[in-house]
N, C-alpha and C positions, 0 to 999 in steps of 0.2 A: 357423208362418210366416204373416205377414200376407197378406191377399187382394191379388193383383196388380192393378195398374191397367191393365195391357196384357197381351197374350198373352206367355207366358214359355215358351221352348223350351229343351230340354236342349242341351248342347253337342254331343251326338251328332247330333241333328237338324240343327243349324246347320252342322256339318261336312259332313254328307251333302248338304244342300240347296245350300250355297254351292259345294261341289266340283262338283256337277252343273251349277249355273249357269255356273261358270267353264269347264267342259268344253263346255257347249252353245255359249257364246260363241266358243270356240276351234275349233269344228268348221268345216271348210273352211279358208279363208285367214284372215288376221288379222282380229280383231274390230274394230269401229268405235266411236268415241265421237263423239256428236253433241251440240251444245249449241244450244238453241232459245230464242226469246223467248216471251212469253205468248201471242202470236198464232200460234205454231208455225213462225215463220220460222227457217230454218236459219242460224245465225250462224257455226258452226264444225263441221268434221268432221276427225277425226284417226284414224290407224290405231294400234291397240294392239299391243303385243308378243305373242308366242306362246310361252308361255302369257300370257294377259292379266293375270294376277295370281296371288296366292298365298292359300291358306286356312290360317289358324292351326290347327294340329292339336289345340290344347287348347280354344280358345274358339269356333272355327268362323268367326271374322271373315274376310271376304274383302277383301283390299286389292288394288285394281286399280292396275297400274303405269301412271302417267300417260304419255301419248305424249311423244316428244321435242319440244323447243320448236318449235312451228309457229305460224303466224300466223292470226288471226281472218279469216274470209272476208268477213263482212258486219257492219257496225256495228249495235249494238242492246243492249238490256238482257237479260242472261241470266236465264232463269226456271227452266230445268230441263235435265237431260242425259239422253241415251238411251244405253244399252249395247246394241249390235246385233251380229249375226253379220256376216260379210263381205258377205253378200247384202242386208243392210239390215233384216233381221227384228229388231224391237225386243223385247228380253227383260226389260229393266228400265228404268224412268224414275225419276230422282232429282231432288228439288228442288235448286236452286242456292243457294249462300250465299257471301257474301264473307267472307274471313277468312284467318288464317294458321295456324289449328289445325284438325286433323281433327275432323269431326263425323260420327257414325255415320248412315248412310243418306241422306247428302247429298253432292253434289259441292261442294267448297270451292275457290273461285278467288280470286285477289287482288282482283278487282273484278267487279261485275256489269255495269258499263258497258263493253262491249266495243267496240273500234275496229277497223274493217276494216284489214287490213295490219299491225296491231300484234301483238306476241307474246302468246300466251295463257299465263298462269302458273297451273297447277293445283296447289293445295296438297295435296288428297287426294280419293280416291274410296274410301270404306270402307263395306262392307255388313255389318251386324251380323246 
């Protein structure tokens, strides 16, 4: 096996870790998804379903279920997303990327240029 260029975890570790993350987010009421710009201004906040996502039992990949279509609160350029408990405790921050295809460890949305009052279209939130 060639030397890895990044840390490589077994599927068992990914399954355990991502199941724990999902369960931690789901503790209490529904988890929250927040999107912020590079200056930490809150552009969007949505409520996730309960459970907030599913963990693949073979690979350990956690796929967060995107919230129902809701509108952006404040105009700005999306830089990152936060996955939070219902009380606002941040447990994971992910970089934002524009696109139409899922990218591991990023939130993918149709555009990074968000417009207040316009719908937010989330392509994927996948944690590997």
